[in-house]
C-alpha positions as CSV (number, residue, x, y, z in Angstrom):
1,M,-10.5,38.5,-189.1
2,I,-11.1,41.7,-187.2
3,N,-9.9,41.7,-183.7
4,I,-11.9,42.6,-180.4
5,A,-11.0,46.1,-179.6
6,E,-12.2,49.5,-178.4
7,G,-14.4,51.3,-181.2
8,V,-14.8,48.0,-183.3
9,L,-18.4,47.8,-184.8
10,A,-19.9,43.9,-183.7
11,V,-23.1,42.2,-184.0
12,C,-24.2,40.7,-180.8
13,R,-27.5,38.8,-180.4
14,D,-28.4,40.1,-183.9
15,K,-28.0,43.8,-182.8
16,A,-25.3,46.4,-183.7
17,A,-22.9,47.1,-180.9
18,V,-19.9,49.3,-180.5
19,I,-17.2,47.8,-178.3
20,K,-16.4,50.6,-175.6
21,S,-13.9,49.0,-173.6
22,V,-11.8,45.4,-173.3
23,A,-10.4,44.4,-169.9
24,G,-9.5,41.0,-170.2
25,A,-12.7,38.9,-170.3
26,K,-14.9,41.8,-169.6
27,I,-16.1,43.5,-173.0
28,T,-18.1,46.4,-172.3
29,I,-20.5,47.3,-175.5
30,H,-23.1,49.9,-176.2
31,T,-26.2,48.4,-177.6
32,D,-30.2,49.4,-177.5
33,G,-29.0,52.9,-175.8
34,S,-27.5,51.3,-173.0
35,D,-24.0,49.4,-172.0
36,K,-23.7,45.8,-171.2
37,I,-20.8,43.4,-170.2
38,V,-20.6,40.5,-172.6
39,K,-17.9,37.7,-173.3
40,A,-16.1,37.3,-176.8
41,K,-18.2,34.4,-177.8
42,E,-21.1,36.6,-178.0
43,L,-19.8,39.0,-180.4
44,I,-19.2,39.0,-184.4
45,P,-16.8,41.9,-185.3
46,I,-17.9,43.3,-188.6
47,H,-15.9,46.5,-189.0
48,P,-12.6,47.8,-187.2
49,G,-14.0,51.0,-186.4
50,A,-13.5,53.5,-185.0
51,A,-17.3,53.5,-184.6
52,A,-18.6,56.2,-182.3
53,T,-22.4,55.5,-182.4
54,I,-24.9,52.6,-183.6
55,P,-25.1,53.2,-187.4
56,Q,-28.4,53.5,-189.3
57,A,-28.8,50.9,-192.2
58,I,-29.2,52.3,-195.6
59,E,-30.1,51.2,-199.0
60,P,-27.4,49.6,-201.4
61,E,-26.1,51.5,-204.7
62,T,-25.8,48.2,-206.2
63,P,-29.0,46.1,-206.4
64,Y,-28.8,42.8,-204.6
65,E,-29.8,40.9,-207.9
66,D,-27.0,42.8,-209.9
67,A,-24.4,42.0,-206.9
68,A,-25.4,38.2,-207.0
69,E,-25.0,38.2,-210.7
70,L,-21.7,40.1,-210.4
71,M,-20.2,37.7,-207.9
72,G,-21.5,34.4,-209.5
73,D,-19.7,31.5,-207.8
74,E,-17.1,33.5,-206.2
75,T,-16.7,34.1,-202.4
76,L,-16.0,37.6,-201.2
77,S,-14.5,39.0,-198.1
78,F,-17.2,40.7,-195.9
79,A,-15.0,44.1,-196.6
80,D,-15.3,43.2,-200.5
81,F,-18.7,42.5,-200.3
82,C,-19.4,46.0,-198.8
83,E,-17.4,47.6,-201.5
84,L,-19.6,45.8,-204.1
85,L,-23.0,46.6,-202.5
86,Y,-22.1,50.5,-201.0
87,G,-18.9,51.4,-202.9
88,K,-17.3,51.7,-199.7
89,Y,-16.2,50.0,-196.5
90,T,-17.5,51.9,-193.4
91,P,-19.4,51.1,-190.0
92,Q,-22.6,52.2,-191.7
93,T,-22.4,50.0,-194.8
94,A,-21.1,46.9,-192.7
95,W,-23.9,47.3,-190.5
96,S,-26.3,47.7,-193.6
97,A,-24.7,44.7,-195.8
98,Y,-24.9,42.2,-192.6
99,L,-28.5,42.8,-192.0
100,E,-29.0,41.7,-195.7
101,V,-26.8,38.8,-195.4
102,A,-28.4,37.5,-192.1
103,N,-32.2,38.6,-193.3
104,G,-32.0,38.4,-196.9
105,V,-32.7,35.8,-199.5
106,W,-29.4,36.5,-202.0
107,F,-26.3,35.9,-199.6
108,S,-24.8,33.6,-197.1
109,L,-22.4,34.5,-194.5
110,N,-19.9,31.7,-193.1
111,N,-17.7,31.6,-189.7
112,E,-15.1,33.0,-191.6
113,L,-16.8,36.4,-192.5
114,E,-16.9,35.3,-196.1
115,V,-20.3,36.0,-198.3
116,S,-21.4,33.8,-201.1
117,C,-24.5,33.7,-203.1
118,K,-27.4,31.3,-202.5
119,S,-28.8,29.3,-205.0
120,A,-31.9,29.8,-207.0
121,E,-33.3,26.5,-205.2
122,E,-32.4,28.3,-201.7
123,R,-33.8,31.5,-202.8
124,E,-37.1,30.1,-203.8
125,K,-37.6,27.9,-200.7
126,L,-36.7,30.9,-198.4
127,I,-38.8,33.3,-200.2
128,A,-41.7,30.4,-200.1
129,E,-41.2,30.0,-196.4
130,R,-41.5,33.7,-195.9
131,E,-44.6,34.3,-197.8
132,A,-45.9,31.4,-195.6
133,K,-45.0,33.0,-192.5
134,E,-46.5,36.6,-193.7
135,A,-49.6,34.7,-194.4
136,E,-50.1,33.0,-191.3
137,K,-49.2,36.2,-189.6
138,R,-52.0,37.9,-191.6
139,R,-54.1,34.8,-190.4
140,R,-53.2,35.4,-187.0
141,S,-54.1,38.7,-186.9
142,E,-57.7,38.4,-188.6
143,L,-58.2,35.5,-186.0
144,L,-57.4,37.7,-183.0
145,E,-59.7,40.6,-184.5
146,R,-62.6,37.8,-185.0
147,L,-62.3,36.4,-181.5
148,Q,-62.1,40.0,-180.0
149,K,-65.3,40.6,-181.4
150,R,-66.6,37.2,-180.2
151,E,-66.8,35.9,-183.6
152,M,-65.3,32.6,-185.2
153,L,-65.2,30.6,-188.4
154,E,-65.6,27.2,-188.6
155,S,-61.9,27.1,-189.7
156,D,-60.8,28.8,-186.5
157,R,-61.5,25.6,-184.3
158,V,-58.1,24.2,-184.8
159,Y,-56.4,27.3,-183.3
160,L,-58.9,27.1,-180.2
161,R,-57.6,23.6,-179.3
162,E,-55.1,25.3,-176.9
163,I,-57.6,27.3,-175.2
164,E,-59.5,24.3,-175.1
165,A,-56.8,22.6,-173.3
166,V,-56.7,25.5,-170.6
167,A,-60.4,25.1,-170.2
168,L,-60.2,21.3,-169.6
169,G,-57.3,21.6,-167.2
170,K,-54.9,19.9,-169.6
171,S,-52.6,23.0,-169.9
172,E,-51.7,26.2,-168.0
173,N,-50.8,28.4,-170.9
174,S,-52.2,29.6,-174.1
175,K,-50.3,32.0,-176.4
176,L,-53.6,32.8,-178.1
177,L,-55.2,33.7,-174.5
178,K,-52.1,35.8,-173.8
179,E,-52.6,37.8,-177.2
180,L,-56.3,38.5,-176.4
181,G,-55.2,39.6,-173.1
182,I,-57.2,36.8,-171.3
183,E,-55.6,35.1,-168.0
184,A,-55.0,31.5,-168.7
185,T,-57.4,29.9,-166.1
186,P,-59.9,27.0,-166.8
187,E,-62.8,29.4,-166.0
188,K,-61.8,32.2,-168.3
189,A,-61.0,30.1,-171.2
190,H,-64.6,28.1,-170.8
191,K,-66.2,31.5,-170.7
192,L,-64.4,32.6,-174.0
193,L,-65.1,29.4,-175.8
194,L,-69.1,29.7,-174.4
195,E,-68.9,33.1,-175.7
196,L,-67.6,32.4,-179.0
197,G,-70.0,29.4,-179.7
198,A,-67.4,27.0,-179.8
199,W,-68.6,25.1,-176.8
200,D,-72.2,24.5,-176.0
201,I,-73.2,25.2,-172.3
202,M,-74.2,21.6,-171.7
203,L,-70.6,20.6,-171.8
204,N,-69.5,19.5,-168.6
205,P,-65.8,20.4,-168.3
206,W,-65.3,18.8,-164.7
207,T,-64.9,15.4,-165.8
208,A,-61.6,16.2,-168.0
209,R,-60.4,18.7,-165.2
210,M,-60.2,16.1,-162.6
211,K,-58.9,13.4,-165.1
212,E,-61.6,11.1,-164.1
213,D,-62.5,7.6,-166.0
214,T,-66.2,7.6,-166.9
215,S,-65.9,4.6,-169.1
216,V,-68.3,1.3,-168.0
217,P,-65.7,-1.5,-167.2
218,E,-65.9,-4.5,-169.3
219,F,-64.5,-7.7,-167.9
220,P,-65.7,-11.3,-168.2
221,L,-67.5,-12.5,-165.2
222,S,-66.1,-15.5,-163.1
223,A,-68.4,-18.6,-162.3
224,A,-70.4,-18.3,-159.1
225,T,-68.9,-20.0,-156.3
226,D,-70.4,-23.6,-155.4
227,V,-71.5,-22.5,-151.8
228,P,-74.5,-23.8,-149.6
229,R,-77.2,-21.2,-149.6
230,T,-79.9,-20.7,-147.5
231,D,-83.3,-20.7,-149.2
232,L,-85.1,-17.6,-148.0
233,T,-87.5,-17.3,-151.2
234,H,-90.7,-17.8,-149.0
235,L,-90.0,-14.3,-147.3
236,A,-91.7,-11.4,-149.0
237,A,-88.6,-9.4,-149.9
238,Y,-88.8,-5.9,-151.3
239,A,-86.2,-3.6,-152.9
240,I,-87.5,-0.1,-152.5
241,D,-85.5,2.7,-154.2
242,D,-86.0,5.7,-156.7
243,K,-87.9,5.0,-159.8
244,T,-84.7,5.6,-162.0
245,S,-82.7,3.2,-160.1
246,N,-81.2,0.5,-162.1
247,D,-78.8,-1.3,-159.5
248,P,-80.7,-2.2,-156.7
249,D,-78.3,-3.8,-154.1
250,D,-80.7,-4.2,-150.9
251,A,-83.9,-5.5,-150.0
252,L,-86.1,-5.8,-146.5
253,S,-88.4,-8.7,-145.2
254,F,-89.7,-8.8,-141.7
255,A,-91.1,-12.0,-140.2
256,D,-91.2,-13.4,-136.5
257,G,-90.1,-10.3,-135.2
258,L,-86.7,-10.0,-137.1
259,L,-85.6,-7.7,-139.7
260,Y,-83.9,-9.3,-142.7
261,V,-81.7,-7.1,-144.9
262,H,-80.8,-8.7,-147.9
263,I,-77.7,-7.5,-149.9
264,A,-76.6,-8.4,-153.2
265,D,-73.6,-10.8,-153.4
266,P,-71.2,-9.6,-156.3
267,A,-68.5,-11.2,-154.4
268,D,-69.8,-14.4,-155.2
269,V,-68.6,-13.9,-158.9
270,I,-66.0,-11.4,-158.5
271,E,-62.7,-13.1,-157.6
272,F,-60.1,-11.0,-155.3
273,G,-57.3,-10.2,-157.3
274,G,-59.1,-10.7,-160.5
275,E,-59.5,-7.9,-163.4
276,I,-62.9,-6.7,-161.9
277,E,-62.0,-6.6,-158.4
278,K,-58.7,-4.4,-159.3
279,E,-60.7,-2.2,-161.6
280,A,-63.1,-1.9,-158.7
281,S,-60.3,-0.6,-156.4
282,L,-59.0,1.8,-158.8
283,R,-62.5,3.5,-159.1
284,G,-63.7,3.4,-155.4
285,E,-67.2,3.4,-156.0
286,S,-69.8,4.4,-159.1
287,L,-69.7,7.6,-160.4
288,Y,-73.3,9.2,-160.9
289,L,-73.0,12.4,-162.9
290,P,-76.2,14.3,-164.2
291,E,-75.3,13.3,-167.9
292,L,-73.9,9.9,-167.3
293,L,-73.7,7.2,-165.2
294,S,-70.0,5.4,-164.7
295,P,-70.6,2.3,-162.7
296,M,-67.9,0.6,-160.5
297,L,-68.4,-2.8,-161.8
298,P,-69.5,-4.2,-165.2
299,E,-72.8,-4.3,-166.4
300,E,-72.6,-8.1,-166.4
301,V,-72.4,-7.9,-162.8
302,R,-75.3,-5.8,-162.0
303,L,-77.4,-7.6,-164.5
304,K,-76.9,-11.0,-162.5
305,C,-76.3,-9.7,-158.8
306,A,-78.8,-6.6,-158.6
307,L,-81.8,-7.6,-156.4
308,G,-85.1,-8.0,-158.4
309,L,-83.6,-8.2,-161.9
310,E,-83.9,-12.0,-162.1
311,E,-86.6,-14.5,-160.6
312,T,-84.5,-15.2,-157.7
313,N,-81.1,-13.9,-156.6
314,N,-78.0,-14.8,-154.5
315,A,-77.6,-12.3,-151.6
316,I,-75.9,-12.2,-148.0
317,T,-78.8,-11.8,-145.5
318,F,-78.3,-10.3,-142.4
319,I,-81.0,-11.4,-139.7
320,L,-81.5,-8.3,-137.0
321,K,-83.0,-8.5,-133.7
322,I,-84.2,-5.0,-132.6
323,S,-84.7,-4.5,-128.8
324,D,-87.4,-2.4,-126.9
325,D,-84.6,0.0,-126.2
326,G,-83.8,0.6,-129.8
327,D,-80.1,-1.6,-129.8
328,V,-79.7,-4.0,-132.7
329,T,-78.2,-7.2,-132.6
330,L,-76.9,-9.3,-135.6
331,K,-78.8,-12.9,-135.0
332,D,-77.4,-14.6,-137.9
333,M,-75.9,-14.0,-141.6
334,V,-76.2,-16.4,-144.1
335,L,-75.5,-16.7,-148.0
336,S,-79.2,-17.0,-149.2
337,K,-81.3,-17.2,-152.2
338,V,-84.1,-14.6,-152.1
339,K,-86.9,-13.7,-154.5
340,V,-87.3,-9.8,-154.3
341,T,-90.0,-7.5,-155.5
342,R,-88.8,-4.1,-156.7
343,L,-90.7,-1.1,-155.8
344,S,-90.5,2.7,-155.9
345,Y,-90.8,5.2,-152.9
346,E,-94.0,6.4,-154.3
347,G,-95.0,2.8,-155.1
348,C,-94.8,1.0,-151.8
349,N,-98.2,2.5,-150.4
350,E,-99.8,-1.1,-150.6
351,L,-97.1,-2.2,-147.8
352,L,-98.2,0.5,-145.2
353,G,-101.1,-1.6,-143.9
354,Q,-99.4,-4.8,-143.4
355,E,-99.1,-5.9,-139.9
356,D,-95.7,-7.0,-140.4
357,F,-94.5,-3.9,-142.1
358,K,-95.9,-1.8,-139.2
359,E,-94.0,-3.8,-136.6
360,M,-90.9,-3.4,-138.6
361,T,-91.7,0.4,-139.2
362,R,-92.2,0.3,-135.3
363,Q,-88.9,-1.3,-134.5
364,L,-87.1,1.0,-136.6
365,E,-88.4,4.1,-135.2
366,L,-87.0,2.7,-131.9
367,F,-83.6,2.3,-133.5
368,K,-83.9,5.9,-134.5
369,E,-84.6,6.9,-131.4
370,F,-81.4,4.9,-130.1
371,R,-79.2,6.8,-132.3
372,V,-80.8,10.1,-131.3
373,A,-80.1,9.2,-127.8
374,N,-76.6,8.4,-128.5
375,G,-76.0,11.8,-129.9
376,A,-76.7,11.6,-133.6
377,R,-77.1,14.6,-135.5
378,L,-80.2,14.3,-137.3
379,I,-79.7,16.7,-140.8
380,R,-82.6,17.3,-142.9
381,L,-81.5,19.7,-145.5
382,P,-83.1,19.8,-149.1
383,E,-81.6,17.0,-151.4
384,V,-82.3,16.9,-155.4
385,K,-81.5,14.9,-158.2
386,V,-80.0,16.8,-161.2
387,K,-80.5,15.0,-164.5
388,V,-79.4,15.8,-168.3
389,A,-81.8,14.7,-170.7
390,D,-82.5,15.8,-174.3
391,N,-79.9,18.3,-173.8
392,K,-82.2,20.0,-170.9
393,V,-81.5,20.1,-167.2
394,E,-83.8,18.6,-164.9
395,I,-83.9,19.2,-161.3
396,T,-86.2,17.1,-159.1
397,P,-86.3,17.7,-155.6
398,L,-85.8,14.4,-153.1
399,P,-88.3,14.8,-150.4
400,I,-87.4,13.3,-147.1
401,T,-90.2,10.9,-146.6
402,F,-91.3,8.0,-144.6
403,E,-90.2,5.5,-146.8
404,R,-86.7,6.8,-147.7
405,E,-86.0,7.3,-143.9
406,L,-87.5,3.5,-143.3
407,V,-84.9,2.2,-145.8
408,A,-82.3,4.3,-144.5
409,N,-82.6,3.3,-141.3
410,S,-82.9,-0.3,-142.2
411,M,-79.2,-0.1,-144.0
412,L,-77.8,1.9,-140.9
413,A,-79.0,-0.8,-138.6
414,A,-77.5,-3.7,-140.8
415,G,-74.1,-1.7,-141.0
416,Y,-74.1,-1.1,-137.1
417,A,-75.1,-4.8,-136.1
418,V,-72.4,-6.1,-138.6
419,A,-69.9,-4.1,-137.2
420,K,-70.7,-5.0,-133.5
421,Y,-70.2,-8.6,-134.4
422,M,-67.1,-8.0,-136.4
423,S,-65.5,-6.0,-133.7
424,E,-65.8,-9.2,-131.8
425,Q,-63.9,-11.2,-134.3
426,D,-60.3,-12.1,-134.8
427,I,-60.5,-10.6,-138.3
428,N,-59.6,-7.4,-140.0
429,F,-62.5,-5.5,-141.3
430,P,-63.1,-2.0,-142.6
431,F,-65.1,0.2,-140.2
432,V,-66.2,3.8,-140.8
433,V,-65.1,6.2,-138.4
434,Q,-66.3,9.7,-137.7
435,P,-64.7,12.0,-135.2
436,E,-66.6,14.4,-133.1
437,P,-66.8,17.7,-134.4
438,D,-64.2,20.6,-133.0
439,E,-67.2,23.0,-132.1
440,E,-70.4,22.6,-130.8
441,A,-73.4,23.1,-133.2
442,P,-76.7,24.4,-132.4
443,E,-79.8,22.1,-131.4
444,G,-82.9,22.3,-132.8
445,E,-84.9,21.6,-136.2
446,S,-84.3,25.1,-137.7
447,M,-82.7,24.9,-141.2
448,S,-79.8,27.4,-139.9
449,A,-79.2,24.6,-137.1
450,M,-79.0,21.8,-139.6
451,Y,-76.9,23.7,-141.7
452,A,-74.4,24.6,-138.9
453,R,-74.5,21.0,-137.7
454,R,-73.4,19.8,-141.3
455,R,-70.8,22.4,-141.7
456,A,-69.3,21.5,-138.4
457,S,-69.1,17.6,-139.0
458,K,-65.9,15.9,-140.0
459,S,-65.1,13.7,-142.8
460,G,-65.3,10.2,-142.2
461,S,-62.9,7.6,-142.8
462,V,-62.4,3.8,-143.1
463,E,-60.4,1.9,-140.5
464,F,-59.4,-1.4,-139.5
465,K,-60.7,-1.0,-135.9
466,G,-63.9,0.1,-134.9
467,A,-64.9,3.2,-133.2
468,R,-67.7,5.9,-132.7
469,H,-69.5,7.3,-135.9
470,S,-70.4,10.6,-134.4
471,G,-73.0,12.0,-137.1
472,L,-74.9,8.5,-136.8
473,G,-74.8,8.2,-133.0
474,L,-73.4,4.7,-133.7
475,E,-70.4,2.9,-132.1
476,P,-69.0,1.1,-134.0
477,Y,-70.4,1.3,-137.5
478,S,-69.6,-0.4,-141.1
479,R,-70.9,0.1,-144.4
480,V,-71.9,-3.2,-146.0
481,T,-75.2,-2.5,-147.8
482,S,-73.8,-1.3,-151.2
483,P,-71.1,-3.8,-152.5
484,L,-72.5,-3.1,-156.4
485,R,-71.8,0.7,-155.8
486,R,-69.0,1.0,-153.1
487,Y,-65.6,-0.9,-153.1
488,A,-65.3,-0.4,-149.2
489,D,-68.8,-2.8,-149.1
490,L,-67.4,-5.1,-151.5
491,L,-64.3,-5.5,-149.5
492,A,-66.2,-5.9,-146.2
493,H,-68.1,-8.7,-148.1
494,Y,-65.0,-10.6,-148.9
495,Q,-64.5,-10.8,-145.0
496,L,-67.8,-11.8,-144.2
497,R,-67.9,-14.5,-147.0
498,S,-64.9,-16.0,-145.1
499,L,-66.7,-16.3,-141.9
500,I,-69.5,-17.7,-143.3
501,T,-68.0,-20.4,-145.3
502,G,-64.9,-21.1,-143.2
503,T,-62.2,-19.6,-145.7
504,E,-59.2,-17.7,-145.3
505,P,-60.0,-14.0,-144.8
506,L,-58.0,-11.3,-146.7
507,S,-55.0,-10.2,-144.8
508,Y,-54.4,-6.8,-143.2
509,E,-51.8,-6.0,-146.0
510,E,-54.4,-6.9,-148.9
511,L,-57.3,-4.7,-147.2
512,E,-55.0,-1.8,-146.3
513,S,-53.2,-1.7,-150.0
514,R,-56.8,-1.7,-151.8
515,M,-58.5,0.2,-149.4
516,T,-56.0,3.5,-149.5
517,Y,-56.2,4.0,-152.9
518,A,-60.2,3.1,-153.4
519,E,-61.0,5.6,-150.6
520,N,-58.9,8.4,-152.3
521,A,-60.4,7.3,-155.8
522,A,-64.1,7.4,-154.3
523,A,-63.3,10.8,-152.8
524,S,-62.3,12.1,-156.1
525,R,-65.5,10.8,-157.8
526,R,-67.7,12.0,-155.0
527,K,-66.0,15.8,-155.6
528,L,-66.8,15.5,-159.2
529,E,-70.3,14.7,-158.7
530,K,-70.4,17.9,-156.3
531,Y,-69.1,20.1,-158.8
532,S,-70.9,18.6,-161.7
533,N,-74.0,19.0,-160.0
534,E,-73.3,22.5,-159.1
535,Y,-72.3,23.1,-162.8
536,Y,-75.6,22.0,-164.5
537,T,-77.9,23.9,-161.5
538,I,-76.0,27.3,-162.8
539,V,-76.6,25.9,-166.5
540,Y,-80.3,25.4,-165.4
541,L,-80.6,28.9,-164.0
542,A,-78.7,30.5,-167.0
543,Q,-81.2,28.8,-169.5
544,H,-84.2,30.3,-167.2
545,P,-82.9,34.1,-166.5
546,E,-86.5,34.9,-165.3
547,Y,-85.9,32.8,-162.4
548,E,-87.5,34.0,-158.8
549,T,-87.9,32.0,-155.8
550,T,-87.7,32.2,-152.4
551,A,-84.8,31.2,-150.3
552,T,-83.9,30.9,-146.4
553,L,-81.0,32.5,-144.7
554,V,-79.1,29.5,-143.3
555,A,-75.7,31.1,-142.2
556,R,-74.1,34.7,-141.6
557,Q,-70.3,34.3,-140.9
558,N,-67.5,37.3,-141.5
559,G,-69.8,39.4,-143.5
560,Q,-71.0,36.6,-145.9
561,L,-74.8,35.5,-146.3
562,T,-75.8,31.9,-147.2
563,F,-79.2,31.5,-148.6
564,M,-80.5,28.0,-149.3
565,I,-83.0,27.6,-152.2
566,P,-84.7,24.5,-151.4
567,E,-85.9,23.5,-154.7
568,L,-82.5,23.4,-156.2
569,A,-80.7,22.5,-152.9
570,Y,-78.5,25.5,-153.8
571,E,-76.6,27.6,-151.5
572,Y,-76.4,31.3,-152.6
573,K,-73.4,33.1,-151.0
574,C,-73.2,36.8,-151.1
575,R,-72.0,39.9,-149.0
576,L,-74.8,42.3,-148.7
577,Q,-75.6,45.3,-146.2
578,G,-78.7,45.3,-144.0
579,N,-80.7,43.6,-141.6
580,F,-80.9,39.8,-142.3
581,T,-82.3,37.3,-139.9
582,L,-81.3,33.8,-139.8
583,D,-84.2,31.2,-140.8
584,T,-85.9,34.1,-142.7
585,E,-87.5,33.6,-145.9
586,Y,-86.2,36.1,-148.8
587,K,-87.3,36.8,-152.4
588,L,-84.5,35.8,-154.8
589,T,-84.7,36.9,-158.3
590,L,-81.8,35.9,-161.0
591,H,-79.6,38.6,-162.0
592,A,-76.8,36.6,-163.8
593,A,-75.9,33.0,-163.9
594,D,-72.2,32.3,-165.1
595,P,-71.7,28.3,-165.3
596,A,-67.8,28.8,-166.6
597,A,-66.9,30.8,-163.5
598,M,-69.4,28.8,-161.4
599,R,-71.1,32.0,-160.1
600,T,-74.6,33.3,-159.6
601,V,-76.0,36.9,-158.9
602,F,-79.3,37.3,-157.3
603,K,-81.2,40.3,-156.1
604,V,-82.4,39.7,-152.4
605,T,-85.4,41.1,-151.3
606,K,-87.8,41.0,-148.4
607,L,-90.9,39.0,-149.1
608,D,-94.0,41.1,-149.1
């Protein structure tokens, strides 16, 4: 063995190194044009020196094949091996021989610095492995060249999986993106996949990015509870909703001056603590995406409980009295049996002339005025329904109509009356609370004022003590009208049923543990709905490159302008110089739409 000393030629991390000095455990070497301090265990001495500089490798005098034949099964010292290959043992021949032993296919070097020949089988295996690596290197180079040109072969898809993982938010790194000089972000990975044609623009990446379960739950239904029900099938009851709705969970009746709000009763067939209820708490609410519906409850629950799908339905009915000042009182709540007629918003014109319907409308208008007097912030901004059908994006405006407001105010009245009643009971109950905004928002009916009011509004939360909902102008308030779609409503129904039937209500601990997770899950699903609607809106624009429209300037803050496109309910934000006036309409001409980056660019001009 060669001792570590000044002038010795060694190998350090597969590179030639000349030892310059040794001071105890500190060894200074010269390699790669610089000096480094290393430990002895990092060095393999291969020549005693004295070496002055890093030697250059040279070709052997004896071909490797001939040297192997001469050696046969014999093992040589490293010095003798150098003599065999080069006829001499110098720093230069030592470094040249080491490179062959370390990287070649003919020889092996052990820890004692002894050289032996590899077997034919070892050589063949090593040659095959190297040829495979070279072939893969060529394939990689050809792949990179194609991708740079935004071209791909079908066989390239296997290599694109790492880029897809980044685009879907499953990975933060991609060697291929790095080699292409592209930052490994979901947006840039998505853009590349679209440019290559590896992904279709209709693929929504947000579901995977947010790790949301979009399946339809499947669990067996429990038997309905055997409880007495009040027969209200003699009342004309109407479930008024969008044409495309398939889970109506509320219906209205009006008789003898009282408003009857009938709500589907899934708690009748969903046992608390059972599989269906636990799964519902994990989802929080139904998920409505442009391309799919992921309900909170199994299909069997919808078919059995949604109002108007069967000849008669079990329901919870809230009987409300609306006073002349618009306040609402819960006169009674009963487990009921109802017969419901389904109507679309557009198809309920036949009701308008009925006296009961007129009286119901008058009372609900009083309730609306009551809310306004109590500080409700009415916000009427454009809304649309974004739908994917036949690989196309359809965007349908949802106008603010008399019929929609009628149904909405009926549900608010029920939530308010029930909350007032439940606040007086010795029972835990989920109320919805919204704090007052931190800043004053402008009054008025202009679009900019309503936009400012919405922006100033704080998020609501579910609490177990009733308090004010500032946006609705109601104190207290609860959500009890959508138990097929919202877990908080279903949980409220368990407590309401306990009062009606005289059974044990859920404890605070049972409510709190379920509600905390369910509200987080519901917030995540609402966020996914927002991103998905925006994504497909930009897809729609990308598919209509000649798109041109009018938009209203609704906000101007810190140099940023926000234009509202009503027919898309889309907010276009940009920075433009010039004199732009709030609540003024401008002409917007599409310049670019990039779904991957969730970005659009419009040319903004004054209307002629």
